[in-house]
N, C-alpha and C positions, 0 to 999 in steps of 0.2 A: 279442890278436889278441884281437875281439868274443866274444863266445857267448851263444844266449839268454835266460842267470839274469842278466844285466846290462843288457842293451838293451827301451829303450818307444817307440817309435815317436810324431812329433805329425805329425799331418794338420792345418795352418792352412788356414783362409779358400779348404783347394776345392772352392769354387762356382762354379754355372749363372752367366754373367754375372762375373764377375770371374774365371777361369782362360782366359776369353779374352782379357781385355782382359791380358795376359802377352805384351807387345813382346821379352824377347828368348829364348823357348822354344813355339814352337808349341805352340799346348792340344791339339791331337792327342801330342804330346809326353807332356809332361807328362799328359795321362789315360791314357796307356798307361803309365810310370814308376810313377803310381799303381798304377795296377791287375798291375802287378809289385807292388810294394812289400803291399795285399791276399792274394795268393801267399801270399808271404812272412810275411806274419805268421802266417799258419791253416797256415802248412808248420812255423812252429817252436814256432807258441803263444806269439805273444810278443803283450804287452798293449799298446796302443793308447787313444789320448786321439782324438777330434775338433776341432778350436772352429773356429769360424765368427764371422763378424763381421755385426752387426745391418745386417737389410737389409728391406726391405715385403716382406709374404709370406711371412717366413720365412728360416730362413738358406737352403733350397733347395742341401746340399752336392750335388756327383759324382755318377752313379751306381760308377760307381768304386773309390769307398774301402771300407771295411771298413762293416759293418752299424753302426753307433753312434746313439742319442744324442747328438749335439752338444753341446759348453756354446759358450754363443755370448757375447763377451764383446763390456767397449764401450770400451777403449780396443784403442794397437794391441801391446798384449801380452801373451801368454797367463799367461805369468806373474803380471798384474797380478788377476788370475786370480780367487779364492781359491777355490771347487771346483774348479777343474780343479789349479789348483795342488798342494791335497788330495789330490787321484786321483794326481796326478805321483807324490810324496810317499807316499803310502799302497804306492804299488808296491815300493817301497823297491829300483830300480833305479838308478843311479847314471851310466847313457850312453843320452842323448835324444837318439836319432835325428831329427832335423825337416825333415819336406818342404811345402812352401805356394806361395800366389801372396799378398802380392808380398816377394820378395825383403829389398825396402829397409827392409820397417817390419814385418810381424812376424814373419815368418823373423828381421832384426837381430833385434829389439827382446826375443822370447823370449831367439832367445841369447845374446845379449848377457844374460841378467838373471839368467839362469841357470846361465851358466861364474860370471856372480857370484860367486853361493848356491853355488857349491863344488861343482856339476854337470857331465859331463862333455859334449858335445854333436859333436856328427856333424851336417851338414847335406849333403843329399841335392842335386846340385844340377840334374840330371835329372829331379827333379819336384819342379822351384821357378821359376817363371819370375816375370821381373823387369819394370822403368816404364822400363826405358833399359838399354841392356849395360850403355854409363859407369857409372850409380847403379850398378845390379847389381854392376858388380865393385867396386865400393870398399867397399859391404857385405860384401859375402868376403870383401873386405883386415878389411876389423872383423873379424866373426868370428875368420878364422886371427891377428891377432892382439891376440884377446882370449885363445886359447887354444883356440879349434875346429878339427873340423876339416869341412874341404870336399873333400865327395869325390862317387863317385856312388854309383847302387841296382847298377852290378855290384860296383859296389867293398863297396860295403855286406854285397852277399850270400857273396861270395865269402869277407869275411871270420870272414866264423858258419860259412858250411859251409862246409869245409876238404877233407872226402871227396863226391865227386858219387855214389859204388858206393851210399850207401846209399836205404831208398827215400826216408828226408827230403832228399837229398841229390839223387837225381833231381827231387822235387818243386819243387827249387827252381834246378836248373843248367833245367826245360824251364820253368819261368818267360820264365828270364832272355833263354832263346833269343825268347822276347817281345816282348826291346824295341827289335833289329833288325826 
Protein backbone atom coordinates (compact mmCIF):
# COMPACT_ATOMS: atom_id res chain seq x y z
CA UNK A 1 0.00 0.00 0.00
CA UNK A 2 1.22 3.49 -0.84
CA UNK A 3 1.15 6.34 1.62
CA UNK A 4 1.52 10.09 1.45
CA UNK A 5 5.08 9.91 2.81
CA UNK A 6 6.33 7.69 -0.01
CA UNK A 7 4.88 9.22 -3.17
CA UNK A 8 5.49 12.16 -5.44
CA UNK A 9 3.70 12.93 -8.69
CA UNK A 10 5.18 13.77 -12.06
CA UNK A 11 3.06 15.75 -14.51
CA UNK A 12 4.87 15.53 -17.86
CA UNK A 13 4.15 17.49 -21.04
CA UNK A 14 0.60 18.32 -20.07
CA UNK A 15 0.66 21.31 -22.35
CA UNK A 16 -1.84 23.05 -24.60
CA UNK A 17 -1.64 21.50 -28.05
CA UNK A 18 0.19 18.43 -26.82
CA UNK A 19 -2.70 17.10 -24.72
CA UNK A 20 -5.02 17.60 -27.69
CA UNK A 21 -2.69 15.48 -29.85
CA UNK A 22 -3.42 12.33 -27.83
CA UNK A 23 -4.91 9.64 -30.05
CA UNK A 24 -5.53 7.14 -27.23
CA UNK A 25 -7.30 9.17 -24.58
CA UNK A 26 -9.50 12.19 -25.37
CA UNK A 27 -8.07 15.52 -24.19
CA UNK A 28 -11.17 16.13 -22.05
CA UNK A 29 -10.59 12.83 -20.22
CA UNK A 30 -6.91 13.63 -19.61
CA UNK A 31 -7.82 17.10 -18.33
CA UNK A 32 -10.50 15.65 -16.01
CA UNK A 33 -8.04 13.06 -14.60
CA UNK A 34 -5.37 15.74 -14.08
CA UNK A 35 -7.88 18.01 -12.29
CA UNK A 36 -8.73 15.12 -9.95
CA UNK A 37 -5.01 14.51 -9.35
CA UNK A 38 -4.62 18.21 -8.54
CA UNK A 39 -7.29 17.78 -5.84
CA UNK A 40 -5.56 14.65 -4.53
CA UNK A 41 -2.19 16.44 -4.40
CA UNK A 42 -3.85 19.18 -2.35
CA UNK A 43 -5.80 16.84 -0.04
CA UNK A 44 -2.77 14.68 0.71
CA UNK A 45 -0.16 17.45 0.52
CA UNK A 46 1.90 15.43 -1.97
CA UNK A 47 5.03 16.80 -3.60
CA UNK A 48 4.91 17.02 -7.38
CA UNK A 49 6.85 18.31 -10.35
CA UNK A 50 5.66 19.66 -13.67
CA UNK A 51 7.91 18.93 -16.61
CA UNK A 52 7.42 20.49 -20.03
CA UNK A 53 8.74 20.07 -23.53
CA UNK A 54 10.35 23.19 -24.99
CA UNK A 55 7.92 25.08 -27.22
CA UNK A 56 7.94 28.43 -28.99
CA UNK A 57 6.21 30.96 -26.76
CA UNK A 58 6.84 29.01 -23.55
CA UNK A 59 5.58 25.82 -21.95
CA UNK A 60 1.84 26.64 -22.04
CA UNK A 61 0.79 24.06 -19.45
CA UNK A 62 -2.89 23.19 -19.05
CA UNK A 63 -4.93 24.94 -16.37
CA UNK A 64 -5.89 21.73 -14.58
CA UNK A 65 -2.34 21.26 -13.25
CA UNK A 66 -1.36 22.27 -9.73
CA UNK A 67 0.26 25.70 -9.66
CA UNK A 68 4.00 25.31 -10.26
CA UNK A 69 6.81 26.56 -12.43
CA UNK A 70 7.53 23.81 -14.97
CA UNK A 71 10.93 22.33 -15.58
CA UNK A 72 11.54 22.73 -19.31
CA UNK A 73 13.73 19.86 -20.44
CA UNK A 74 15.67 19.31 -23.62
CA UNK A 75 15.15 15.59 -24.26
CA UNK A 76 12.61 12.77 -24.05
CA UNK A 77 13.14 11.93 -20.35
CA UNK A 78 12.55 14.08 -17.30
CA UNK A 79 15.31 12.03 -15.65
CA UNK A 80 17.90 13.58 -18.01
CA UNK A 81 17.18 17.08 -16.68
CA UNK A 82 19.63 17.66 -13.82
CA UNK A 83 17.53 20.27 -11.99
CA UNK A 84 14.37 18.17 -12.23
CA UNK A 85 16.12 15.00 -11.06
CA UNK A 86 17.70 16.88 -8.12
CA UNK A 87 14.26 18.20 -7.09
CA UNK A 88 12.75 14.72 -7.27
CA UNK A 89 15.57 13.04 -5.37
CA UNK A 90 15.67 15.77 -2.70
CA UNK A 91 12.04 15.01 -1.82
CA UNK A 92 13.22 11.58 -0.65
CA UNK A 93 10.12 9.78 -1.88
CA UNK A 94 10.74 6.23 -3.15
CA UNK A 95 7.77 6.12 -5.57
CA UNK A 96 7.15 8.29 -8.64
CA UNK A 97 3.60 8.40 -9.93
CA UNK A 98 3.76 9.55 -13.54
CA UNK A 99 1.19 10.91 -15.95
CA UNK A 100 1.53 12.84 -19.19
CA UNK A 101 1.55 12.96 -22.95
CA UNK A 102 2.95 11.15 -24.77
CA UNK A 103 3.05 7.76 -23.17
CA UNK A 104 5.51 6.41 -25.73
CA UNK A 105 8.01 9.23 -25.20
CA UNK A 106 8.21 11.21 -21.96
CA UNK A 107 6.22 8.80 -19.77
CA UNK A 108 8.09 5.74 -21.05
CA UNK A 109 11.58 7.25 -20.93
CA UNK A 110 11.10 8.85 -17.50
CA UNK A 111 9.62 5.65 -16.05
CA UNK A 112 12.38 3.41 -17.41
CA UNK A 113 15.15 5.79 -16.28
CA UNK A 114 13.70 6.10 -12.76
CA UNK A 115 13.25 2.33 -12.50
CA UNK A 116 16.87 1.81 -13.62
CA UNK A 117 17.96 4.09 -10.76
CA UNK A 118 15.98 2.11 -8.17
CA UNK A 119 12.91 4.35 -7.91
CA UNK A 120 9.51 2.62 -7.89
CA UNK A 121 7.15 3.84 -10.61
CA UNK A 122 3.41 3.87 -11.16
CA UNK A 123 1.86 5.16 -14.39
CA UNK A 124 -1.71 6.46 -14.36
CA UNK A 125 -3.15 5.46 -17.74
CA UNK A 126 -6.24 7.64 -17.57
CA UNK A 127 -4.04 10.72 -17.13
CA UNK A 128 -1.83 9.77 -20.10
CA UNK A 129 -2.21 9.99 -23.83
CA UNK A 130 -0.40 8.21 -26.60
CA UNK A 131 0.37 8.40 -30.29
CA UNK A 132 -1.54 5.23 -31.26
CA UNK A 133 -3.23 2.52 -29.19
CA UNK A 134 -0.73 -0.05 -30.41
CA UNK A 135 2.40 1.98 -29.58
CA UNK A 136 1.02 3.14 -26.25
CA UNK A 137 0.27 -0.46 -25.26
CA UNK A 138 3.85 -1.43 -26.20
CA UNK A 139 5.20 1.38 -23.99
CA UNK A 140 3.04 0.30 -21.04
CA UNK A 141 4.20 -3.30 -21.45
CA UNK A 142 7.84 -2.10 -21.41
CA UNK A 143 7.21 -0.22 -18.16
CA UNK A 144 5.59 -3.28 -16.57
CA UNK A 145 8.39 -5.57 -17.79
CA UNK A 146 10.92 -3.24 -16.15
CA UNK A 147 9.05 -3.47 -12.82
CA UNK A 148 6.70 -0.49 -13.04
CA UNK A 149 3.02 -0.60 -12.16
CA UNK A 150 0.36 0.52 -14.62
CA UNK A 151 -2.79 1.67 -12.85
CA UNK A 152 -5.45 4.39 -12.88
CA UNK A 153 -6.13 7.59 -10.97
CA UNK A 154 -8.84 5.78 -8.98
CA UNK A 155 -6.56 2.79 -8.30
CA UNK A 156 -3.77 5.10 -7.12
CA UNK A 157 -6.07 7.21 -4.94
CA UNK A 158 -7.72 4.24 -3.27
CA UNK A 159 -4.32 2.73 -2.56
CA UNK A 160 -3.36 5.98 -0.82
CA UNK A 161 -6.62 6.54 1.09
CA UNK A 162 -8.41 3.54 2.55
CA UNK A 163 -10.88 5.34 4.83
CA UNK A 164 -13.37 7.64 3.10
CA UNK A 165 -15.00 8.67 6.39
CA UNK A 166 -12.09 10.91 7.44
CA UNK A 167 -12.01 14.54 6.25
CA UNK A 168 -9.17 13.70 3.84
CA UNK A 169 -10.94 10.55 2.68
CA UNK A 170 -14.09 12.56 1.95
CA UNK A 171 -12.05 15.04 -0.12
CA UNK A 172 -10.46 12.22 -2.11
CA UNK A 173 -13.70 10.34 -2.80
CA UNK A 174 -15.41 13.59 -3.82
CA UNK A 175 -12.58 14.20 -6.28
CA UNK A 176 -12.85 10.65 -7.65
CA UNK A 177 -16.56 11.13 -8.33
CA UNK A 178 -15.58 13.79 -10.86
CA UNK A 179 -13.85 11.12 -13.00
CA UNK A 180 -17.23 9.87 -14.23
